[in-house]
N, C-alpha and C positions, 0 to 999 in steps of 0.2 A: 395564463395570467398575462404576460406581456408578449405573447406569441406574435400578434399582428405587428408589433413594432420592430421585430427582428426580421431582416430580409432573408430570403432563401440562400443567397450567396454566403452571408455571414454564418448562418446555421450550418451550411456545408463545410465551411472553413473550420468552425468550432468542432464539428463532428470529426473531421479529419485530424485535427490537432489532438483531440481526446484519444482517438484510436492510436496515434503514434505514442502518446504517453503511456497508454495502457499496455501496448506491446512491450515497452521497456520493463515495466513492473511485472507483467505476466511471466516473462521469461525467468526472471529472478525467483519469483514465488514458486513457479513450477519446479525449478531446479532444487530449491529448498525443500519442497514437499517430497520430491523424489528421494532426496538424501534421507529425510526423516523416515520415510517408509522402509529404508534398509536397516535402520538402527536396531530394531528388535532381533534381527538375524545375525548381529555381530556377537562374538564370543563374550564380550564384557557386559552385555545387556543384563545378564543374570546377576551381575554384581551390584546393580543399582539398588538403592534403598527404595522403600515404598514411596517416599516423598519424591524422589527422582523419577520414578516410573510415572507417578501422577503428573509431575511437571512435564515429562515427555508427552503424555497424552494431551495435556492442555496445549502445548506448543504445536503438536501435530494437528489438533483440531483447529487451532488458529490459522495454521498454514492452509488447510483445506478450505476454511471459511474465506480466507483471503483470495484463494484461487477462484472460488465461486463469485466473489464480488468483482474481481477484475475481468472475469470472462462473461459476466452477466450482460454487459452492453452488447456483446456479439449476439447473444441469444435474443435480447430485445429486438435487435435489428432484424434478425431472421424472422422472428414472429410477426413483426410489424412492417416487413418489406412491402413497399408500394401502398401503404395505408395512410400516407401523408401525416405521419406522426413525428417528423424530424425534430420539432421543438421538444416534444416529450422525450425523445431518444437522447437528445443532447443534455437535457436537465437530469434525466435518470442516470446517464453515463457519468455525468459530473459528480453526482452524489455517490455512486458506486466507487468511482476513482478516489474520491476524498476519503471515504470510509476504508477503502482498500489500502490507501497509504498509511492510515493510522494503524490498521491491522498489520501491515508489513512491518512498521516500526515496533509494534508490540511483539509480534512473532519473532522477529530477528533478535530483539532484546531478550526474549524468553529463551531462545536457543543459546545465546551467550550466557545467560543465567545457568542453564542446565550444564553446559560445558564447564564453566568455572566452578559450579557446585561439585561436579564429579572430580575435577582436577585439583581444586584448591580449597573447597569447603563452601558452606552455605553463606557465610558472611561475605566472602569475596564474591560469590555469585550474586548476592543482592547488590553489592556495590557496582559490579559490572553491569547489571540490569539497569540500575539508576543512571549511571554515567551514559550508557548507550541510549536510553530514552531521552536523556538531556541533550545528547548530541543530535538525535533526530529532531527533537523539538526546536533546537537552535537553528539547524540547517534548513529544515523543511517548513518551520513555522515562523521563527524569529527573523530570518533573513528576508523573506518576502514582506513581512510587516515593516521592517526597517526601511526597505526600499521605497515604501509608500511615502516616506517622509522627505524624499528628495524631490526637488522641483523637476517637472517634466517639460520638455519642449512642447510647443502646441500640437505637434502631430503625435505625441505620446511615445516617440521612439527612444527616448533616453533623457538623462539629466541635462539641464542647461549648463553651458560652460561660461 
């Protein structure tokens, strides 16, 4: 689409920035997935209600899907290495990272829901889920949107004083 307008240096910089961001989220998601994989082997797993078991499976599936999303750009790069597809790689990695962030918020909030449901009941679990999603939305979505309302200095490095 606008591939010819973006220089190779900028694409390389964008790619490297995306990879750094993905590394951060990838580690957290993989730790969460590993933890969730151990839950069925704990003694109390048998005490979960049918709803809690289903919720666990949804959260585990979300965590695995999130892992797939945040690791996908690495697989894209391997498959397209030296095929001059940097623009496509950056665009696809950006999409995967964005969806991966949404999935991370959903999965983390789902884990919180499950834990609160087991410990304090479904109503408290639903409240924790909603508050958690609200926090993610405020920090990850609202803050960047609000920052766009500030005036930027001509070089784009920050607000004017």
